[in-house]
Backbone as a printed PyTorch tensor [residue, N CA C, xyz], in Angstrom:
tensor([[[ 65.0690, 109.7800, 108.9880],
         [ 63.6780, 109.7920, 109.3760],
         [ 63.1320, 111.1950, 109.1210]],

        [[ 61.9740, 111.2860, 108.4980],
         [ 61.3940, 112.5890, 108.1730],
         [ 60.7080, 113.2020, 109.3960]],

        [[ 60.3780, 114.4620, 109.2720],
         [ 59.6890, 115.1800, 110.3510],
         [ 58.3250, 114.5460, 110.6290]],

        [[ 57.6420, 114.1510, 109.5540],
         [ 56.3330, 113.5170, 109.7200],
         [ 56.4650, 112.1890, 110.4700]],

        [[ 57.5130, 111.4250, 110.1380],
         [ 57.7390, 110.1570, 110.8300],
         [ 57.9870, 110.3930, 112.3190]],

        [[ 58.7630, 111.4090, 112.6270],
         [ 59.0510, 111.7290, 114.0280],
         [ 57.7740, 112.1280, 114.7640]],

        [[ 56.9800, 112.9360, 114.1080],
         [ 55.7100, 113.3520, 114.7240],
         [ 54.7890, 112.1540, 114.9350]],

        [[ 54.7820, 111.2360, 113.9830],
         [ 53.9630, 110.0210, 114.1300],
         [ 54.4440, 109.1840, 115.3180]],

        [[ 55.7570, 109.0710, 115.4810],
         [ 56.3050, 108.3120, 116.6140],
         [ 55.9160, 108.9450, 117.9440]],

        [[ 55.9900, 110.2510, 118.0000],
         [ 55.6250, 110.9500, 119.2360],
         [ 54.1370, 110.7520, 119.5380]],

        [[ 53.3320, 110.8810, 118.5000],
         [ 51.8900, 110.6690, 118.6700],
         [ 51.6040, 109.2450, 119.1470]],

        [[ 52.2690, 108.2800, 118.5620],
         [ 52.1080, 106.8790, 118.9600],
         [ 52.5470, 106.6810, 120.4070]],

        [[ 53.6280, 107.3360, 120.8100],
         [ 54.1040, 107.2260, 122.1950],
         [ 53.0600, 107.7850, 123.1610]],

        [[ 52.4570, 108.9310, 122.8210],
         [ 51.4070, 109.4990, 123.6690],
         [ 50.2060, 108.5590, 123.7600]],

        [[ 49.8340, 107.9640, 122.6410],
         [ 48.7090, 107.0180, 122.6520],
         [ 49.0070, 105.8310, 123.5700]],

        [[ 50.2150, 105.3130, 123.4670],
         [ 50.5730, 104.1680, 124.3120],
         [ 50.5970, 104.5560, 125.7880]],

        [[ 51.0260, 105.7850, 126.0840],
         [ 51.0160, 106.2610, 127.4650],
         [ 49.5800, 106.2770, 127.9990]],

        [[ 48.6680, 106.8240, 127.2300],
         [ 47.2700, 106.9060, 127.6650],
         [ 46.6530, 105.5240, 127.8470]],

        [[ 46.9530, 104.6130, 126.9380],
         [ 46.4280, 103.2450, 127.0490],
         [ 47.0050, 102.5730, 128.2940]],

        [[ 48.3010, 102.7510, 128.5400],
         [ 48.9560, 102.1410, 129.7020],
         [ 48.3660, 102.7050, 131.0030]],

        [[ 48.0810, 104.0180, 131.0110],
         [ 47.5550, 104.6780, 132.2160],
         [ 46.1710, 104.1680, 132.6000]],

        [[ 45.4450, 103.5930, 131.6730],
         [ 44.1060, 103.0890, 131.9770],
         [ 44.1590, 101.9850, 133.0350]],

        [[ 45.2230, 101.1680, 132.9780],
         [ 45.3200, 100.0280, 133.8840],
         [ 46.3240, 100.2340, 135.0160]],

        [[ 47.3450, 101.0500, 134.7960],
         [ 48.4160, 101.1780, 135.7790],
         [ 48.8110, 102.6380, 135.9310]],

        [[ 49.2930, 102.9900, 137.1040],
         [ 49.7600, 104.3700, 137.2790],
         [ 51.1490, 104.5390, 136.6560]],

        [[ 51.4330, 105.7420, 136.1550],
         [ 52.7430, 106.0710, 135.5740],
         [ 53.3240, 107.2120, 136.4050]],

        [[ 54.4240, 106.9300, 137.0950],
         [ 55.0510, 107.9350, 137.9560],
         [ 55.8630, 108.9540, 137.1530]],

        [[ 56.5100, 108.5030, 136.0790],
         [ 57.3790, 109.3830, 135.2750],
         [ 56.9170, 109.3380, 133.8110]],

        [[ 55.9390, 110.1700, 133.5080],
         [ 55.3460, 110.1710, 132.1630],
         [ 56.3840, 110.5430, 131.1010]],

        [[ 57.2550, 111.5040, 131.4190],
         [ 58.2660, 111.9330, 130.4370],
         [ 59.2140, 110.7810, 130.0980]],

        [[ 59.6820, 110.0650, 131.0770],
         [ 60.5550, 108.9200, 130.8430],
         [ 59.8560, 107.8300, 130.0470]],

        [[ 58.5870, 107.6070, 130.3730],
         [ 57.7960, 106.6200, 129.6300],
         [ 57.7120, 107.0080, 128.1600]],

        [[ 57.4440, 108.2920, 127.8990],
         [ 57.3280, 108.7730, 126.5150],
         [ 58.6450, 108.6400, 125.7620]],

        [[ 59.7430, 109.0230, 126.4130],
         [ 61.0560, 108.9480, 125.7560],
         [ 61.4010, 107.5060, 125.4250]],

        [[ 61.2540, 106.6120, 126.3990],
         [ 61.5860, 105.2040, 126.1840],
         [ 60.6900, 104.6110, 125.0980]],

        [[ 59.4210, 104.9430, 125.1090],
         [ 58.4900, 104.4150, 124.1060],
         [ 58.8510, 104.9310, 122.7170]],

        [[ 59.1800, 106.2260, 122.6160],
         [ 59.5550, 106.7970, 121.3100],
         [ 60.8300, 106.1430, 120.7770]],

        [[ 61.7930, 105.9070, 121.6480],
         [ 63.0380, 105.2390, 121.2300],
         [ 62.7380, 103.8340, 120.7270]],

        [[ 61.9400, 103.0930, 121.4780],
         [ 61.5890, 101.7340, 121.0620],
         [ 60.8380, 101.7310, 119.7330]],

        [[ 59.9310, 102.6850, 119.5740],
         [ 59.1850, 102.7660, 118.3080],
         [ 60.1110, 103.0880, 117.1380]],

        [[ 61.0950, 103.9550, 117.3640],
         [ 62.0250, 104.2980, 116.2740],
         [ 62.8960, 103.1020, 115.9140]],

        [[ 63.3130, 102.3400, 116.9190],
         [ 64.0990, 101.1230, 116.6520],
         [ 63.2650, 100.1350, 115.8520]],

        [[ 62.0020,  99.9640, 116.2500],
         [ 61.1090,  99.0640, 115.5090],
         [ 60.9250,  99.5250, 114.0670]],

        [[ 60.8260, 100.8440, 113.8640],
         [ 60.6440, 101.3780, 112.5060],
         [ 61.8630, 101.0950, 111.6340]],

        [[ 63.0500, 101.2470, 112.2060],
         [ 64.2820, 100.9640, 111.4540],
         [ 64.3410,  99.4910, 111.0890]],

        [[ 64.0220,  98.6260, 112.0410],
         [ 64.0230,  97.1900, 111.7580],
         [ 63.0140,  96.8350, 110.6750]],

        [[ 61.8710,  97.4510, 110.7380],
         [ 60.8360,  97.1830, 109.7340],
         [ 61.3010,  97.6140, 108.3420]],

        [[ 61.9640,  98.7880, 108.2770],
         [ 62.4740,  99.2630, 106.9820],
         [ 63.5400,  98.3220, 106.4320]],

        [[ 64.3960,  97.8160, 107.3120],
         [ 65.4320,  96.8720, 106.8640],
         [ 64.8080,  95.6100, 106.3010]],

        [[ 63.7990,  95.1060, 106.9910],
         [ 63.1290,  93.8990, 106.4970],
         [ 62.4150,  94.1680, 105.1860]],

        [[ 61.8990,  95.3670, 105.0130],
         [ 61.1700,  95.7130, 103.7920],
         [ 62.1020,  95.7860, 102.5910]],

        [[ 63.3950,  95.9900, 102.8240],
         [ 64.3490,  96.0730, 101.7190],
         [ 64.6720,  94.7100, 101.1200]],

        [[ 64.2990,  93.6520, 101.7730],
         [ 64.5630,  92.3150, 101.2630],
         [ 63.4440,  91.9040, 100.3180]],

        [[ 63.8080,  91.2460,  99.2650],
         [ 62.8340,  90.8130,  98.2730],
         [ 62.0240,  89.6410,  98.8180]],

        [[ 60.7410,  89.6640,  98.5340],
         [ 59.8710,  88.5710,  98.9400],
         [ 59.8360,  87.4640,  97.8930]],

        [[ 60.4590,  87.7330,  96.7470],
         [ 60.4470,  86.7610,  95.6570],
         [ 61.5640,  85.7430,  95.8540]],

        [[ 61.3850,  84.5430,  95.3470],
         [ 62.4730,  83.5590,  95.4470],
         [ 63.6670,  83.9930,  94.6100]],

        [[ 64.8190,  83.5980,  95.0340],
         [ 66.0570,  84.0040,  94.3650],
         [ 66.1100,  83.5520,  92.9160]],

        [[ 65.4370,  82.4610,  92.6240],
         [ 65.4400,  81.9300,  91.2590],
         [ 64.7980,  82.9020,  90.2670]],

        [[ 63.9250,  83.7770,  90.7490],
         [ 63.2530,  84.7070,  89.8450],
         [ 64.0950,  85.9440,  89.5400]],

        [[ 65.2390,  86.0880,  90.2080],
         [ 66.1180,  87.2300,  89.9810],
         [ 67.2200,  86.8520,  89.0010]],

        [[ 67.6320,  87.8270,  88.2340],
         [ 68.7510,  87.6250,  87.3180],
         [ 70.0200,  88.0420,  88.0590]],

        [[ 70.9290,  87.1030,  88.1970],
         [ 72.1810,  87.3750,  88.8970],
         [ 73.2950,  87.4220,  87.8530]],

        [[ 73.9940,  88.5360,  87.8250],
         [ 75.0540,  88.7290,  86.8530],
         [ 76.3950,  88.4960,  87.5390]],

        [[ 77.1450,  87.5610,  87.0000],
         [ 78.4880,  87.2900,  87.4970],
         [ 79.4680,  88.0400,  86.6160]],

        [[ 80.0900,  89.0660,  87.1800],
         [ 80.9830,  89.9210,  86.4130],
         [ 82.4140,  89.3870,  86.3520]],

        [[ 82.6670,  88.2790,  87.0070],
         [ 84.0190,  87.7330,  86.9760],
         [ 84.3080,  87.1570,  85.5920]],

        [[ 85.5850,  87.1670,  85.2040],
         [ 85.9180,  86.6700,  83.8700],
         [ 85.6570,  85.1670,  83.7420]],

        [[ 85.4260,  84.7490,  82.5200],
         [ 85.2080,  83.3350,  82.2440],
         [ 86.5190,  82.5720,  82.4370]],

        [[ 86.4320,  81.2820,  82.7140],
         [ 87.6600,  80.5070,  82.9450],
         [ 88.6630,  80.5840,  81.7960]],

        [[ 88.1740,  80.5610,  80.5430],
         [ 89.1130,  80.6380,  79.4170],
         [ 89.7890,  82.0050,  79.3450]],

        [[ 89.0780,  83.0670,  79.7730],
         [ 89.6980,  84.3950,  79.8060],
         [ 90.7730,  84.4600,  80.8940]],

        [[ 90.5040,  83.8410,  82.0310],
         [ 91.4880,  83.8070,  83.1160],
         [ 92.7240,  83.0430,  82.6530]],

        [[ 92.5050,  81.9150,  82.0060],
         [ 93.6180,  81.1050,  81.5110],
         [ 94.4510,  81.8980,  80.4980]],

        [[ 93.7790,  82.5600,  79.5520],
         [ 94.4940,  83.3430,  78.5320],
         [ 95.2760,  84.4830,  79.1710]],

        [[ 94.6940,  85.1250,  80.1740],
         [ 95.3900,  86.2150,  80.8600],
         [ 96.6300,  85.7120,  81.5820]],

        [[ 96.4990,  84.5660,  82.2180],
         [ 97.6630,  83.9930,  82.9160],
         [ 98.7630,  83.6250,  81.9320]],

        [[ 98.3710,  83.0790,  80.7950],
         [ 99.3680,  82.7270,  79.7650],
         [100.0720,  83.9860,  79.2620]],

        [[ 99.3270,  85.0660,  79.0210],
         [ 99.9440,  86.3200,  78.5700],
         [100.8930,  86.8650,  79.6290]],

        [[100.4780,  86.7840,  80.8920],
         [101.3340,  87.2580,  81.9730],
         [102.5930,  86.4080,  82.0860]],

        [[102.4570,  85.1050,  81.9350],
         [103.6350,  84.2290,  81.9410],
         [104.5750,  84.6020,  80.8020]],

        [[104.0010,  84.8420,  79.6230],
         [104.8060,  85.2230,  78.4610],
         [105.5290,  86.5480,  78.7240]],

        [[104.8290,  87.5140,  79.3110],
         [105.4440,  88.8010,  79.6250],
         [106.5660,  88.6300,  80.6400]],

        [[106.3460,  87.8030,  81.6400],
         [107.3990,  87.5480,  82.6350],
         [108.6290,  86.9150,  82.0020]],

        [[108.4160,  86.0180,  81.0330],
         [109.5470,  85.4180,  80.3190],
         [110.3230,  86.4860,  79.5600]],

        [[109.6110,  87.3820,  78.9030],
         [110.2680,  88.4790,  78.1800],
         [110.9920,  89.4070,  79.1210]],

        [[110.3690,  89.6830,  80.2350],
         [110.9780,  90.5460,  81.2300],
         [112.2740,  89.9200,  81.7530]],

        [[112.2540,  88.6110,  81.9650],
         [113.4440,  87.9010,  82.4450],
         [114.5400,  87.8820,  81.3760]],

        [[114.1620,  87.9740,  80.1010],
         [115.1360,  87.9580,  79.0120],
         [115.8780,  89.2840,  78.8750]],

        [[115.3700,  90.3410,  79.4730],
         [116.0490,  91.6410,  79.4170],
         [117.3250,  91.5960,  80.2510]],

        [[118.2730,  92.4830,  79.8920],
         [119.4580,  92.5520,  80.7350],
         [119.0450,  93.1500,  82.0880]],

        [[119.7460,  92.7900,  83.1560],
         [119.3320,  93.1720,  84.5120],
         [119.1670,  94.6770,  84.7320]],

        [[120.0240,  95.4760,  84.1300],
         [119.9400,  96.9340,  84.3490],
         [118.6830,  97.4830,  83.6750]],

        [[118.4260,  97.0710,  82.4520],
         [117.2170,  97.5310,  81.7570],
         [115.9780,  97.0690,  82.5180]],

        [[116.0000,  95.8390,  82.9930],
         [114.8730,  95.3040,  83.7680],
         [114.6410,  96.1630,  85.0180]],

        [[115.7150,  96.5120,  85.7210],
         [115.6010,  97.3570,  86.9170],
         [115.0160,  98.7270,  86.5680]],

        [[115.4720,  99.2800,  85.4360],
         [114.9920, 100.6060,  85.0330],
         [113.5060, 100.5790,  84.6740]],

        [[113.0980,  99.5710,  83.9210],
         [111.6770,  99.4670,  83.5540],
         [110.8290,  99.2720,  84.8140]],

        [[111.2900,  98.4150,  85.7070],
         [110.5570,  98.1960,  86.9590],
         [110.4610,  99.4970,  87.7580]],

        [[111.5690, 100.2220,  87.8440],
         [111.5780, 101.4790,  88.6030],
         [110.6060, 102.4940,  88.0050]],

        [[110.5790, 102.5680,  86.6820],
         [109.6930, 103.5410,  86.0380],
         [108.2360, 103.0920,  86.0740]],

        [[107.9650, 101.8650,  85.6660],
         [106.5920, 101.3950,  85.4990],
         [105.9180, 100.9600,  86.7950]],

        [[106.6800, 100.3740,  87.6960],
         [106.0730,  99.8380,  88.9090],
         [106.2490, 100.7490,  90.1180]],

        [[107.4130, 101.3710,  90.2040],
         [107.6810, 102.2200,  91.3590],
         [107.3620, 103.6790,  91.0760]],

        [[107.1320, 104.0190,  89.8080],
         [106.7520, 105.3800,  89.4490],
         [107.8820, 106.3880,  89.4740]],

        [[109.1220, 105.9200,  89.3870],
         [110.2570, 106.8460,  89.3870],
         [110.3700, 107.5620,  88.0470]],

        [[110.8490, 108.7810,  88.0990],
         [111.0570, 109.5440,  86.8710],
         [112.3580, 109.1080,  86.2080]],

        [[112.5070, 109.4920,  84.9410],
         [113.7440, 109.1790,  84.2180],
         [114.9300, 109.8340,  84.9200]],

        [[114.7370, 111.0550,  85.4060],
         [115.8190, 111.7590,  86.1030],
         [116.2360, 111.0000,  87.3630]],

        [[115.2700, 110.4920,  88.1050],
         [115.5830, 109.7450,  89.3330],
         [116.3070, 108.4400,  89.0050]],

        [[115.8770, 107.7810,  87.9430],
         [116.5350, 106.5330,  87.5330],
         [117.9590, 106.8180,  87.0770]],

        [[118.1300, 107.9080,  86.3210],
         [119.4650, 108.2840,  85.8460],
         [120.3930, 108.5640,  87.0260]],

        [[119.8910, 109.2730,  88.0200],
         [120.7050, 109.5760,  89.2020],
         [121.0480, 108.2930,  89.9620]],

        [[120.0940, 107.4010,  90.0530],
         [120.2970, 106.1410,  90.7680],
         [121.3760, 105.2740,  90.1180]],

        [[121.4010, 105.2720,  88.7810],
         [122.3560, 104.4340,  88.0460],
         [123.6000, 105.2100,  87.5930]],

        [[123.6440, 106.4980,  87.9270],
         [124.7580, 107.3760,  87.5480],
         [124.9630, 107.3850,  86.0400]],

        [[123.8360, 107.5470,  85.3370],
         [123.8580, 107.6390,  83.8770],
         [123.1740, 108.9330,  83.4640]],

        [[123.3500, 109.2990,  82.2020],
         [122.6500, 110.4790,  81.7020],
         [121.1770, 110.1190,  81.4700]],

        [[120.3420, 111.1440,  81.4660],
         [118.9160, 110.9030,  81.2020],
         [118.7320, 110.3170,  79.8110]],

        [[119.5440, 110.7480,  78.8690],
         [119.4580, 110.2360,  77.5040],
         [119.7510, 108.7320,  77.4660]],

        [[120.7530, 108.3070,  78.2140],
         [121.1070, 106.8820,  78.2440],
         [119.9620, 106.0620,  78.8490]],

        [[119.3480, 106.5890,  79.8920],
         [118.2220, 105.8830,  80.5250],
         [117.0420, 105.8240,  79.5690]],

        [[116.7500, 106.9380,  78.9040],
         [115.6360, 106.9660,  77.9460],
         [115.8360, 105.9360,  76.8380]],

        [[117.0790, 105.8420,  76.3400],
         [117.3730, 104.8770,  75.2720],
         [117.1880, 103.4420,  75.7700]],

        [[117.6780, 103.1500,  76.9660],
         [117.5250, 101.7880,  77.5270],
         [116.0520, 101.4640,  77.7330]],

        [[115.3080, 102.4240,  78.2740],
         [113.8760, 102.1900,  78.5000],
         [113.1610, 101.9450,  77.1760]],

        [[113.4680, 102.7660,  76.1810],
         [112.8170, 102.6140,  74.8730],
         [113.1450, 101.2630,  74.2500]],

        [[114.4120, 100.8610,  74.2880],
         [114.8020,  99.5670,  73.7270],
         [114.1600,  98.4090,  74.4920]],

        [[114.1100,  98.5240,  75.8180],
         [113.5070,  97.4720,  76.6300],
         [112.0140,  97.3310,  76.3660]],

        [[111.3160,  98.4530,  76.2920],
         [109.8600,  98.4210,  76.0300],
         [109.6100,  97.8920,  74.6260]],

        [[110.4200,  98.3290,  73.6380],
         [110.2610,  97.8360,  72.2660],
         [110.4840,  96.3220,  72.2160]],

        [[111.4900,  95.8380,  72.9400],
         [111.7200,  94.4070,  72.9960],
         [110.4870,  93.6880,  73.5430]],

        [[109.9150,  94.2020,  74.6480],
         [108.7430,  93.5590,  75.2570],
         [107.5210,  93.6100,  74.3410]],

        [[107.3610,  94.7140,  73.6380],
         [106.2330,  94.8240,  72.6870],
         [106.3800,  93.7670,  71.5980]],

        [[107.5720,  93.6650,  71.0470],
         [107.8120,  92.6450,  70.0130],
         [107.6730,  91.2370,  70.5850]],

        [[108.1450,  91.0270,  71.7890],
         [108.0560,  89.7340,  72.4580],
         [106.5890,  89.2950,  72.6170]],

        [[105.7380,  90.2550,  72.9250],
         [104.3310,  89.9680,  73.1920],
         [103.4710,  89.9570,  71.9260]],

        [[104.0590,  90.3130,  70.7950],
         [103.2660,  90.3750,  69.5510],
         [102.6210,  89.0250,  69.2720]],

        [[101.3420,  89.0530,  69.0240],
         [100.6100,  87.8350,  68.7290],
         [100.0400,  87.1480,  69.9510]],

        [[100.2900,  87.6920,  71.1200],
         [ 99.7620,  87.1090,  72.3500],
         [ 98.5930,  87.9380,  72.7530]]])
């Protein structure tokens, strides 16, 4: 809320106090002003929220659906199924190493220590496994 808006609310609260005093006595003018200013600010927020809604029918708006088309979803699932088949075709140790590196984010050194192999041996297994998967997925 801007300074001008706040000043307008205070001015409105004073006006309402004076109008109210014409008919009824006010014992606590300060409390009346505070409560009135709070109520006016709440009303202003509600009014702004309502103003953010479009008055036009929904049919006049262009709604963009960013989700993939059904055929794209189907093709993606088929590619993922194909990749899973290739992954299952790898020997278990290579599969574990690729999973550890690609999914768990382990370094080659950590994988080598885990399997009690040299880093060179792990690098070779990873390279052969990835090359196999690349060839497996060719054309998909």
